[in-house]
C-alpha angles and dihedrals in degrees: 000000000000115000142185118206126200117191116197108214105151100104118126097214097212092177090061087069090211140125088221114092109255096241091057095059109110132247117182089354096305132094113262090242091053090060090053093046089052092053091047094050090050087065088060095228125186091236142359122205119195115201109205132178122147109066091022115208092004091079094048094043092050095057111015094093093056100030098085139257092271094062122102126186128216131178125232109206120191102020107231102165141292095295091052089049093056089047088066090059101049095100089061097051122098114221093217092064130057119244123239115202118210134171127236093218096052100080108164105060108132123233090235091058093051091048090050090055092048092049092049092054092045092051090055093065092279092303129153122294129203125191109222136175134193113235130188089221112032096173112146097015132108111256126229107233114203134186114203089341096310121115109245103167147336119240123198120231094250093050098041126110121234090261092049091051088062090065112108100193107093138190114247091197092239110120143151120222136182101256100225089051091046092054091049094048094047089060090056098049118119133196100222096133141099093277096039088229134132105252118207087206090069089075088075091071090046090051091051091050090055095046095248112158113245115205127188132210130187134215122237090238132031092226091068088075100041117118132206119246101146140025089253090058090046091054090047092053091046090058092045091052094047091048090054091049091048092050091052091050091050091050089051091056102261116143112227117190088210119001089203092061107059129092122200112187098178132352126339117184116182133186127218124312097006120156129203123192126210130299098017121152121207115193131182115350115343124176125190123193124213121305095011116158122202118194125215126291098017125151113207123179127178094342133146115210118189127217123295096018122139122209112196126210126300098015122153120200135167135180092353137136120219123192132217124300096006124154116217128184153288097228095002125147125208113189128194118310095017107147119187122190126212119309097009118156119210110179140194118321094003119140124199123188130175092342138123119219120197133229115302097000121143140206102173105170144026102337140138118213114182132163090357140137112209122187133213126309095004119157115211111196128222116282095021119145135181107224094213103156125069094185094270111035138029118236135199130250117199121195114183129214122301095009120150117214112198123223122281093020124155117204107199105207139259088053140125130213111204127230113287093003122149124213114202120233114276095022121152103204115203099155132045115283113225122237121269094007136107113246118190137167119187138145114252110270116229139168121220113223115222096011113154126205111237115259121218113245115220112228 
């Protein structure tokens, strides 16, 4: 069915104590508003209108490029309540589609829950739908007032009587409304309340007075409806989200050393029999093949890791591709455009950037490989660096198959090491090394007879 979506994102968030607009604070690596936009887009609406206020153009500029072509942005200034916020969006709402109202600081509502609400309203002759939840402690929330089971109005905490404050069913704020009715009701809202604001919830009473059916739907979990008003609440929702991700991974057959100590800030797809140790962070899109092992304290962003590979502790990698049965780390760093073929070993304190390393090649200790193409079965000795930058431009190093690079070697790019060549330890290579030969550059070693080590003179 066709659908309008309005996302209210104008709140200042004073309790965040931050110069950053509340809806731009991050949960699981993404702005709160981005989570809501993602859920809205998954419903495939005709249009989405984001009402922003606090932070002004900062909110729009942060997300407009990735939000989608069907998203429009309107400013609410001044901010006079939720009803006033939706008033700013009316010019963007099609009358032939109902309007779903979401909130930019409520990031964890599931798609299935939103669809349940839409279906409930549609089943009731395209009436109005309200998402509600029953809470043990409803303090601070608007209460759902029913008469013989039917919703008759919503009363805010500050305007509720003592009896109404005992009600435990609360309004989440998420609702779907027939758009022509919504536009009519918005024009009739008043601000005669404790806050002197225009409450969107007051349209419930208007709907009842006109005989419009009001349906309710409920989420599977209370946390789906929780908003963020403080950093403590943000931290609480972060842990809830990460717990849900961890449980899905466990159900998919991934071994987690401690489900409470994993952070997924994007998408993590894992094959069979993978294991992940504690305190690992997965950012962006990460894919693990079968039998992949991730050691503790690794940070992995936008990386594909093929089957049988083992990542040791304290490795950092970003925008890299790792082949089957590789061994990485500990303390290794793979920077963008690092591509490792099958059976590659990258050891401790080795950094690889914008380089491809062929099948079975090894750099086991203390090396920097940048802007390089390395063939098969190459051994890169400890302390080796590719000198790829001349202060202005980057240059390529090419090491062909079966070469042996001795320890403490500097390859001053652009340079090529031929197939089967050996570079002696301590070599500074400034010209191409021929295939199947030993190339070495060292100062002449000498010993000085009679030399005495200086002795410190006490003053």
